[in-house]
C-alpha positions as CSV (number, residue, x, y, z in Angstrom):
1,M,-49.6,76.3,47.4
2,A,-46.5,75.1,45.7
3,L,-43.8,77.0,43.9
4,L,-42.5,75.9,40.5
5,F,-39.3,77.6,39.3
6,D,-37.8,77.9,35.9
7,M,-34.1,78.0,36.3
8,D,-32.2,79.7,33.5
9,L,-32.4,83.5,33.9
10,T,-35.0,83.0,36.7
11,L,-32.8,81.5,39.4
12,I,-29.4,81.7,37.8
13,R,-27.5,83.8,35.3
14,S,-26.8,81.3,32.5
15,R,-27.2,83.1,29.2
16,H,-23.5,82.9,28.7
17,F,-23.5,79.0,29.2
18,W,-26.1,78.7,26.4
19,R,-24.1,81.1,24.2
20,A,-20.8,79.1,24.8
21,A,-22.6,75.9,23.8
22,E,-24.0,77.7,20.7
23,Q,-20.4,78.7,19.7
24,T,-19.2,75.1,20.2
25,L,-21.9,73.8,17.9
26,L,-21.3,76.5,15.3
27,E,-17.5,75.9,15.3
28,H,-18.2,72.2,15.0
29,L,-20.3,72.9,11.9
30,G,-17.5,75.1,10.5
31,L,-19.6,78.3,10.8
32,N,-19.0,81.7,12.3
33,P,-19.3,81.3,16.1
34,Q,-20.5,84.8,16.4
35,M,-23.7,84.1,14.5
36,D,-26.9,85.0,16.4
37,V,-29.0,82.0,16.6
38,H,-30.4,82.3,20.1
39,H,-33.7,83.7,18.9
40,C,-34.7,80.4,17.3
41,Y,-34.9,78.5,20.6
42,N,-35.3,81.0,23.5
43,G,-36.9,79.2,26.4
44,M,-36.8,75.7,24.9
45,H,-35.1,72.8,26.5
46,A,-31.6,71.7,25.3
47,I,-32.8,68.9,22.9
48,D,-35.4,71.1,21.2
49,A,-32.8,73.9,21.0
50,G,-30.4,71.7,19.2
51,K,-33.1,70.7,16.7
52,A,-34.2,74.4,16.3
53,M,-30.6,75.3,15.4
54,H,-30.3,72.4,13.0
55,K,-33.6,73.6,11.3
56,L,-32.3,77.2,11.1
57,L,-28.7,76.3,9.9
58,Q,-29.5,73.3,7.6
59,P,-26.0,71.8,8.1
60,A,-24.9,68.5,6.6
61,L,-24.7,66.9,10.1
62,S,-27.8,65.2,11.4
63,A,-30.2,66.9,13.9
64,D,-29.2,64.3,16.5
65,E,-25.5,65.1,16.1
66,C,-26.3,68.8,16.5
67,V,-28.2,68.0,19.6
68,R,-25.4,65.9,21.0
69,V,-22.7,68.5,20.4
70,F,-24.8,71.4,21.8
71,R,-26.1,69.5,24.8
72,E,-22.6,68.1,25.8
73,A,-21.1,71.6,25.6
74,L,-23.9,73.0,27.7
75,I,-23.6,70.4,30.4
76,K,-19.9,71.1,30.5
77,Q,-20.5,74.8,31.1
78,F,-22.8,73.9,34.1
79,Q,-20.2,71.5,35.6
80,T,-17.1,73.6,35.1
81,Q,-18.0,77.3,35.3
82,P,-19.1,79.5,38.2
83,I,-22.8,79.7,38.7
84,E,-24.3,83.0,39.9
85,A,-27.8,83.4,41.3
86,M,-30.3,85.9,40.0
87,P,-31.2,88.7,42.5
88,G,-33.5,87.4,45.3
89,A,-33.5,83.8,44.0
90,V,-31.7,82.1,46.9
91,A,-33.4,84.1,49.5
92,L,-36.9,83.3,48.0
93,V,-36.2,79.6,48.0
94,Q,-34.8,79.7,51.6
95,R,-37.8,81.8,52.8
96,Y,-40.3,79.1,51.8
97,A,-38.1,76.0,52.6
98,G,-40.1,73.6,54.7
99,K,-43.2,75.7,54.3
100,L,-44.2,75.2,50.7
101,P,-43.5,72.4,48.3
102,M,-41.0,73.6,45.7
103,A,-39.8,72.4,42.3
104,I,-37.4,73.4,39.5
105,A,-39.0,72.8,36.1
106,S,-36.3,73.8,33.5
107,G,-35.2,73.5,30.0
108,S,-31.7,72.7,31.1
109,P,-30.5,69.2,31.1
110,A,-30.9,67.4,34.5
111,E,-27.1,67.4,35.0
112,G,-27.2,71.3,34.8
113,I,-30.2,71.5,37.1
114,H,-28.5,69.5,39.8
115,A,-25.2,71.3,39.4
116,A,-26.8,74.7,39.7
117,A,-29.0,73.7,42.7
118,R,-26.0,72.2,44.5
119,T,-23.9,75.3,43.9
120,L,-26.6,77.7,45.1
121,G,-27.1,75.6,48.2
122,I,-30.8,75.0,47.6
123,I,-31.0,71.4,46.5
124,E,-32.0,70.2,49.9
125,H,-35.0,72.6,49.8
126,L,-36.4,71.2,46.5
127,D,-39.0,68.4,46.5
128,V,-38.7,67.9,42.6
129,A,-36.2,68.9,40.1
130,I,-37.3,68.0,36.4
131,S,-35.9,68.8,33.0
132,G,-38.2,69.6,30.1
133,E,-36.2,66.8,28.3
134,A,-38.1,64.3,30.6
135,V,-41.5,65.1,29.2
136,T,-43.1,64.6,25.7
137,H,-43.3,68.3,24.8
138,G,-41.0,71.1,26.0
139,K,-42.0,74.7,26.6
140,P,-44.1,76.5,25.4
141,A,-46.2,73.2,25.9
142,P,-47.4,72.9,29.5
143,D,-46.0,69.4,30.0
144,V,-43.0,70.1,32.3
145,F,-45.1,72.3,34.7
146,L,-47.9,69.8,34.8
147,E,-45.5,67.0,35.5
148,A,-43.8,69.0,38.3
149,A,-47.2,69.7,39.9
150,R,-48.2,66.0,39.6
151,L,-44.9,64.9,41.3
152,L,-45.5,67.3,44.0
153,G,-49.1,66.0,44.4
154,M,-50.6,69.4,43.8
155,A,-53.3,70.6,41.4
156,P,-52.0,73.1,38.8
157,K,-54.4,75.8,40.2
158,D,-52.6,75.5,43.5
159,C,-49.1,76.2,42.2
160,V,-47.4,79.3,41.1
161,V,-44.8,79.5,38.3
162,F,-41.7,81.8,38.3
163,E,-40.5,82.6,34.7
164,D,-38.4,85.0,32.7
165,S,-39.4,84.2,29.2
166,V,-42.4,84.4,26.9
167,T,-41.9,80.7,26.1
168,G,-42.0,79.7,29.7
169,A,-44.8,82.0,30.7
170,T,-46.9,80.6,27.8
171,A,-46.2,77.1,29.1
172,A,-47.4,78.1,32.6
173,V,-50.6,79.7,31.2
174,R,-51.4,76.7,29.1
175,A,-50.9,74.5,32.2
176,G,-53.5,76.7,34.0
177,I,-50.9,77.8,36.6
178,P,-50.6,81.4,37.7
179,C,-47.3,82.9,36.7
180,I,-45.0,85.5,38.1
181,V,-42.5,86.9,35.6
182,A,-39.2,88.7,36.2
183,P,-38.7,89.4,32.5
184,D,-35.6,88.8,30.6
185,E,-37.1,90.3,27.5
186,P,-39.2,93.4,26.7
187,I,-42.6,93.2,28.5
188,E,-44.4,94.0,25.2
189,H,-43.2,90.6,23.9
190,F,-45.6,89.0,26.5
191,G,-48.6,90.5,24.8
192,D,-51.8,89.8,26.6
193,L,-50.5,86.8,28.5
194,P,-52.2,86.9,31.9
195,V,-49.1,87.0,34.1
196,H,-47.8,89.1,37.0
197,F,-44.6,91.1,36.4
198,V,-42.0,91.8,39.0
199,T,-38.6,93.6,38.5
200,S,-36.8,90.8,40.3
201,L,-37.5,87.9,42.8
202,D,-36.7,90.3,45.6
203,A,-40.2,91.6,45.1
204,V,-42.0,88.4,45.9
205,D,-43.5,88.0,49.4
206,D,-46.5,86.4,51.0
207,V,-48.8,89.3,49.9
208,L,-47.9,88.9,46.3
209,L,-48.2,85.1,46.3
210,A,-51.6,85.3,47.9
211,K,-52.8,87.9,45.3
212,V,-51.5,85.9,42.3
213,H,-53.1,82.7,43.6
214,A,-56.4,84.4,44.5
215,A,-56.5,86.0,41.0
216,S,-56.3,82.6,39.4
217,M,-59.3,81.4,41.4
218,R,-61.6,84.0,39.9
């Protein structure tokens, strides 16, 4: 079995990083920085998020320029601001270090992933760290999870994904990978997605992993 972790709001508290990058973009466009635009890209990687905001806002600037401003501001947040782990995140990675292959498969830029993993002290426990920007289609497409599994040398059915969002959970289901969700949005938003909910990563243990993996084999 291998463990594939989303990062933002699964391993780390980072909503404020993305919000700060949004505000930088909105100010760059001469718009109200307090506008609520997060809903248009929740769970997407940074490039797709920039494009989604461009589509929503219809500014005079090109989509590429929106992506550049947003992405650079987001990376700056990861590199200059304190990074805080989600409950149970570091302990979970440490518990399975050297026992199970592990990967981060995140929508954050690679620079952000590595900054966070170094800060949390878990980078040496990871076999793979991949950004959704490195694959053809970001979440909710399955590409980033399938690529993480491939790089680990594991079949998708022999992995377990940890997620927080509907977008990420959808990507895991489409990849054919069982998914444990510590939700950052109301459970009803997940509809009938066949995922397993926990209140936090503190609740994950050998028994739950075995149960989730066995359920996917039926």
